[in-house]
Every structure is written in C-alpha cells, then in structure tokens.
C-alpha positions as CSV (number, residue, x, y, z in Angstrom):
1,M,-5.7,-15.8,-19.1
2,K,-7.5,-11.7,-17.9
3,P,-4.5,-9.7,-16.9
4,I,-4.3,-9.1,-13.6
5,I,-4.3,-5.6,-14.1
6,Q,-6.0,-3.3,-17.4
7,L,-5.8,0.0,-17.7
8,S,-7.7,1.0,-20.6
9,E,-7.5,4.3,-22.1
10,I,-6.9,6.2,-18.2
11,T,-7.2,9.8,-18.5
12,K,-7.0,11.7,-14.6
13,T,-6.1,16.0,-15.2
14,F,-5.5,18.1,-12.0
15,G,-6.4,21.5,-12.3
16,S,-4.6,22.0,-16.2
17,L,-2.2,19.4,-15.8
18,K,-3.3,16.4,-17.8
19,A,-1.4,13.8,-15.5
20,V,-2.0,10.5,-17.2
21,D,-3.8,10.6,-20.7
22,E,-5.3,8.3,-22.2
23,V,-3.3,5.4,-20.7
24,S,-3.3,1.9,-21.3
25,F,-1.7,-1.6,-20.7
26,A,-2.4,-4.6,-18.9
27,V,0.2,-6.8,-16.4
28,Q,-0.3,-10.4,-16.9
29,Q,-0.3,-13.4,-14.3
30,G,3.3,-14.3,-12.8
31,E,5.5,-11.6,-14.7
32,I,7.4,-8.8,-13.2
33,F,6.2,-5.4,-15.2
34,G,8.2,-2.7,-15.0
35,L,6.7,0.7,-15.4
36,L,9.0,3.6,-16.3
37,G,9.1,7.0,-17.3
38,P,11.3,10.3,-15.9
39,N,9.6,12.4,-13.1
40,G,6.5,13.7,-13.5
41,A,5.9,11.7,-16.5
42,G,2.2,10.2,-14.7
43,K,4.2,7.2,-12.7
44,T,2.6,7.6,-9.5
45,T,-1.0,8.8,-10.7
46,A,-1.2,5.5,-12.7
47,I,-0.2,3.3,-9.5
48,R,-2.4,5.4,-7.7
49,I,-5.5,4.7,-10.1
50,M,-4.8,1.1,-9.6
51,L,-4.9,1.3,-6.3
52,D,-7.9,3.4,-6.2
53,I,-6.2,5.7,-4.1
54,F,-7.4,7.9,-7.9
55,K,-10.7,7.8,-9.4
56,P,-9.9,8.6,-13.4
57,D,-11.9,11.1,-14.9
58,R,-12.1,8.6,-17.9
59,G,-11.3,5.0,-18.9
60,E,-11.3,1.5,-17.0
61,V,-9.5,0.2,-14.4
62,S,-9.2,-3.7,-13.5
63,V,-7.3,-5.1,-10.6
64,L,-7.2,-8.7,-9.7
65,G,-10.3,-9.7,-11.9
66,G,-12.1,-6.4,-11.5
67,V,-13.1,-3.3,-9.8
68,M,-11.2,-2.5,-6.5
69,E,-12.8,-3.5,-3.5
70,E,-11.6,-3.6,-0.4
71,S,-11.9,-6.8,-0.4
72,K,-8.9,-6.7,-2.7
73,K,-6.5,-4.7,-0.8
74,N,-5.3,-7.4,1.4
75,R,-4.1,-9.0,-1.6
76,I,-1.9,-6.3,-2.8
77,G,1.8,-5.3,-0.9
78,Y,2.7,-1.7,-1.9
79,L,6.0,-0.3,-1.5
80,P,5.8,3.5,-2.1
81,E,8.7,5.1,-2.4
82,E,8.7,7.6,0.4
83,R,8.7,5.6,3.3
84,G,5.9,4.8,6.0
85,L,7.2,3.5,8.6
86,Y,6.3,4.6,12.3
87,Q,9.8,6.7,13.6
88,D,9.1,6.6,17.1
89,I,8.1,2.7,17.5
90,S,10.5,-0.8,17.4
91,L,10.9,-2.1,14.0
92,E,9.8,-5.5,15.8
93,R,6.4,-3.6,16.7
94,C,5.7,-1.8,13.7
95,L,6.0,-4.9,11.1
96,V,4.0,-7.1,13.4
97,Y,1.2,-3.5,13.7
98,L,1.5,-3.1,9.9
99,G,1.4,-7.2,9.3
100,T,-2.5,-7.2,11.7
101,L,-3.6,-4.2,9.4
102,K,-3.0,-6.5,6.6
103,G,-5.3,-9.3,8.1
104,L,-2.7,-11.5,9.7
105,S,-3.3,-12.6,13.4
106,L,-0.8,-11.0,16.1
107,A,1.0,-14.7,16.6
108,E,1.7,-15.2,12.6
109,A,2.6,-11.6,11.9
110,R,5.4,-12.3,14.8
111,S,6.0,-16.0,13.7
112,R,6.8,-14.9,9.8
113,L,8.5,-11.6,11.1
114,T,11.6,-13.6,12.5
115,G,12.4,-15.3,8.9
116,F,12.1,-11.8,7.5
117,L,14.5,-10.4,9.8
118,E,16.9,-12.6,9.8
119,R,17.4,-12.6,6.1
120,F,17.2,-9.5,5.9
121,D,19.7,-9.2,8.5
122,L,18.0,-6.8,10.8
123,A,17.1,-9.6,14.0
124,D,19.4,-7.9,16.1
125,H,18.1,-4.6,15.2
126,R,14.5,-5.9,16.4
127,R,13.9,-3.6,19.5
128,K,16.2,-0.4,18.0
129,K,13.8,2.4,17.3
130,I,13.1,2.9,13.5
131,K,14.2,5.9,13.5
132,E,17.5,5.1,14.6
133,L,17.9,2.7,11.3
134,S,20.1,3.8,8.7
135,K,18.5,4.6,5.6
136,G,19.2,1.2,3.8
137,M,17.8,-0.5,7.3
138,Q,14.6,1.6,7.2
139,Q,14.2,0.4,2.6
140,K,14.8,-3.0,4.0
141,A,12.3,-3.0,6.7
142,Q,9.9,-1.3,4.3
143,V,10.4,-4.1,1.6
144,I,9.5,-6.8,4.9
145,A,6.3,-4.8,5.5
146,T,5.4,-5.0,1.9
147,L,5.8,-9.1,1.7
148,L,5.3,-10.3,5.1
149,H,1.4,-10.8,4.3
150,R,1.8,-12.4,1.1
151,P,0.2,-10.7,-1.1
152,E,-0.7,-11.9,-4.7
153,L,0.5,-8.2,-6.5
154,L,3.3,-6.4,-5.2
155,I,3.5,-2.5,-6.8
156,I,6.4,-1.4,-5.8
157,D,8.1,1.6,-6.2
158,E,12.0,2.2,-6.1
159,P,12.6,-1.2,-3.8
160,F,16.4,-0.3,-4.6
161,S,16.7,3.0,-2.6
162,G,19.1,3.7,-0.1
163,L,20.2,0.2,-0.9
164,D,24.5,-0.7,-0.7
165,P,25.1,-3.6,-3.9
166,V,24.7,-6.3,-1.6
167,N,21.4,-5.5,-0.4
168,T,20.2,-4.6,-3.8
169,R,21.4,-8.5,-4.6
170,L,19.5,-9.7,-1.6
171,V,16.0,-7.9,-2.6
172,K,16.4,-8.8,-6.0
173,E,16.5,-12.3,-5.1
174,V,13.4,-11.9,-2.6
175,L,11.3,-10.4,-5.8
176,L,12.7,-13.6,-8.2
177,E,11.4,-15.7,-5.2
178,E,8.2,-14.3,-5.4
179,Q,7.5,-14.7,-9.0
180,Q,8.6,-17.7,-8.9
181,R,6.1,-18.5,-6.2
182,G,3.6,-17.0,-8.8
183,T,3.2,-13.4,-7.5
184,T,2.6,-10.8,-9.8
185,I,5.1,-7.5,-9.8
186,V,4.5,-4.1,-10.9
187,M,7.8,-2.2,-10.2
188,S,8.9,1.2,-11.0
189,T,12.6,2.2,-10.8
190,H,15.0,4.2,-12.7
191,Q,17.2,2.1,-12.7
192,M,17.7,0.6,-16.1
193,N,20.0,-1.9,-15.2
194,Q,17.1,-3.8,-13.0
195,V,15.0,-3.6,-15.7
196,E,16.5,-5.4,-17.9
197,E,17.5,-8.0,-15.6
198,L,14.2,-8.4,-13.9
199,C,11.4,-7.1,-16.1
200,N,9.6,-10.3,-18.5
201,R,7.6,-6.5,-20.2
202,L,7.8,-2.6,-19.4
203,V,5.2,0.3,-20.2
204,L,7.5,3.5,-20.7
205,I,5.3,7.0,-19.9
206,H,6.7,10.1,-21.0
207,R,3.8,13.6,-20.4
208,G,1.1,10.9,-19.5
209,R,1.5,9.1,-22.4
210,V,2.3,5.5,-23.0
211,V,5.3,5.8,-25.4
212,L,6.7,2.3,-25.8
213,Y,5.1,-1.0,-24.4
214,G,6.5,-4.4,-24.8
215,E,9.4,-7.2,-23.7
216,P,12.9,-5.3,-22.9
217,G,14.7,-7.4,-25.4
218,S,12.1,-6.2,-28.5
219,I,12.5,-3.0,-27.7
220,R,16.0,-2.6,-27.6
221,R,16.0,-4.7,-30.8
222,Q,13.6,-1.7,-32.0
223,F,16.1,1.0,-31.7
224,S,19.1,-1.2,-32.7
225,G,20.9,0.1,-35.7
226,H,22.6,3.5,-35.1
227,A,25.7,1.6,-33.3
228,V,27.8,-1.5,-34.5
229,V,30.6,-3.3,-32.2
230,I,33.5,-4.4,-34.6
231,R,37.0,-6.4,-33.4
232,T,40.0,-6.0,-35.4
233,S,43.8,-5.6,-34.7
234,A,44.0,-3.0,-37.5
235,E,43.6,1.0,-37.2
236,L,40.3,1.8,-38.0
237,P,40.2,4.3,-40.8
238,P,37.7,7.7,-41.0
239,M,34.7,6.7,-42.2
240,P,31.8,8.7,-42.8
241,G,28.4,8.8,-40.5
242,V,30.7,7.7,-37.5
243,L,30.0,10.3,-34.8
244,H,32.0,8.6,-32.2
245,V,34.5,5.8,-31.9
246,E,34.8,4.0,-28.3
247,R,37.2,1.4,-26.8
248,R,35.1,-1.4,-25.3
249,N,36.8,-4.3,-24.0
250,G,39.3,-4.9,-26.6
251,S,36.4,-3.8,-29.3
252,Y,35.4,-0.6,-31.3
253,Y,32.2,1.1,-30.6
254,L,31.0,3.1,-33.2
255,S,28.0,5.2,-33.2
256,L,26.3,6.1,-36.4
257,D,24.0,9.0,-37.4
258,E,20.5,8.3,-38.2
259,N,21.8,8.2,-42.2
260,T,24.3,5.8,-41.9
261,S,23.6,2.1,-41.8
262,P,25.6,-0.9,-40.5
263,Q,25.5,-2.3,-43.8
264,Q,27.2,1.4,-44.8
265,V,29.9,0.5,-42.3
266,L,31.1,-2.8,-43.0
267,K,30.9,-2.0,-47.4
268,A,33.2,0.9,-45.7
269,L,35.6,-1.2,-44.3
270,V,35.5,-4.0,-47.1
271,A,36.3,-1.1,-49.4
272,A,39.6,-0.2,-46.8
273,Q,40.7,-4.0,-46.8
274,V,40.4,-3.8,-42.8
275,L,40.5,-7.6,-41.5
276,I,37.4,-7.6,-39.6
277,E,37.4,-10.7,-36.7
278,H,34.0,-9.6,-35.7
279,F,31.0,-7.8,-36.6
280,E,27.7,-7.0,-35.1
281,V,24.7,-4.3,-35.3
282,A,24.9,-3.1,-31.0
283,L,22.0,-3.6,-29.3
284,P,21.5,-0.2,-27.3
285,S,21.0,-0.3,-23.5
286,L,17.3,0.7,-21.8
287,D,19.1,3.2,-20.3
288,E,20.2,4.4,-24.3
289,V,16.2,3.9,-25.6
290,F,15.3,5.6,-22.5
291,V,17.2,9.0,-23.1
292,Q,16.3,8.8,-27.1
293,V,13.1,8.0,-26.3
294,V,12.5,11.1,-24.4
295,Q,14.3,13.2,-25.8
296,E,12.4,12.7,-29.1
297,A,9.3,12.9,-27.4
298,P,8.1,16.4,-28.8
299,D,8.8,14.4,-32.5
300,L,6.7,11.4,-31.0
301,E,3.6,13.8,-29.9
302,S,3.3,15.7,-33.0
303,A,3.6,12.6,-35.4
C-alpha cells in the first residue's frame, strides 16, 4: 500500500541555514506517527513542506497519493503550535466559520460543532469571545477546529500544550478514536511519554537530519544494555562499571558505563553470592533515548 506521506531526500535551505538535509521518511495509512526533535531541529520546516507552504530545494514529496493540490487540503486537518483562532468573536462563530473554510455547509458545521462542544466541556462557553477563554480552553477549541471537517490526515503540533491531566487524557482518547476511524495522524511533540503511549512509529530529526526512524519499542531495544534492574533482599556490593544505583519500586536500577555489559554485572553478583530474585536488562525510556541521541549527535554526524 502506498504511504499517505512520503518524503524522499528533502532538503530546504534558508540563507546559510540548512533547515532540513536529505530527510526521508514515510507515514502509513491509519498510523499515529511521531515527528520528533529538539527545538530548531527542522520539524516545523518538514511539516510546512508536507503542507506545501514551503517548496523543497531538492527531493520529492507525496501527500495523499501524489503532489499536493488545493483539492487535497480539505482532506487534511492541521493543528499548529501557535493558535490561529480569531480572538474577538465568539467561540461558536469562530469554529463554525473555520469549518466552512474546510468545505462544510453552515448547517453541517453547526450540527457537528454541538457534539464537539459537549465532548470537550465547552458548551457553556460557546458565546464567549475566544480571548475570554483560558489557555486550556483555547487549545481544546483549536483541536475541535482541526477535527470538525473529519479529515483523512491529521498533522498536529504539540496537541497537549496548556492542557491539564484530565483534558490531556480526553484529547488522547479522541486521537485514538480518530485512528480507529481510519485517520492517519502525524504528531509532533516534546512529551515523550505521549509518544510511547500513542505512536506506532516515529522519526527523530536533529540538526536537519534523520537520526532515528522506526517503532518505539524497537528503538528502545537498540539502546538497551546500559542499565539493569535487579530485585534482591541483600545489599549490593560495589561493582566496577556501575555508574549509578537507584531504588525504584523495591528494585535496584543500575546505570552502566559503555564498557560494562549486563552479563558482567550478573557474573559479579553471582561471584559475590548475592541472592538474586529478578534480573533484567532495562529498556530506556524514549525520553532517555532522545537525550542520548541528541547529546551524541556530533559523533553521529562525523561517523
């Protein structure tokens, strides 16, 4: 099956800055795909190239089966990190108007909006001006504006910005429902715990280049081996190659240096006659992988 989005060796330069440098990745039908990277990595440029806001200097872009055309834009929902709501009109009028810009009739936009306002607990605020709403309410309104026309493809930038835990859970539920409906979702966020929970695959861009690409679990396994989890009732003896020992939920979490393997730690524990109830190689979180890859990026580039 042809990918919903295909970027092939995309390069875009602004003056002396190479914002994206031969970036390639594909987004498949119906998946939630994470587009990750530190600030200034090139994520926003990549998104704007997907949306045909920027033209690449080199490379090829395919969205929804081919070159981006005006007719495809109503099939896409875009949630920018910066809010794009009209501040001096009511919430209801603003969202209905944005729905009509995406091809909905006035009656259809109003009908769909009623359910969304109830779901997002905004029905009692429908006549308030946008500028009178809290930051979290405005974020929920922006999410509604992105979903109202039932797009086939969602491109969302920091969807959980300004949301409390209850509303974060609500937006996650809505995104998963959209995926079950067949919607393809590209999500850019710095919240790695949300990526681990939601994303089927991801790409990590740093300094304009792809440094990681694949399934979250597979990526975490690539970086395993530098930590172990041990459960024992005994005190752990000093062991060479162990950088840090931390107690977590009744177990010991040991961080290892690059030259020490989990097998060496296990051998040392057996030699010290420590009674081990549980021993496993710890998988790093995506947050830990993100930090490690970004810190080691100069070495990756020179390799």
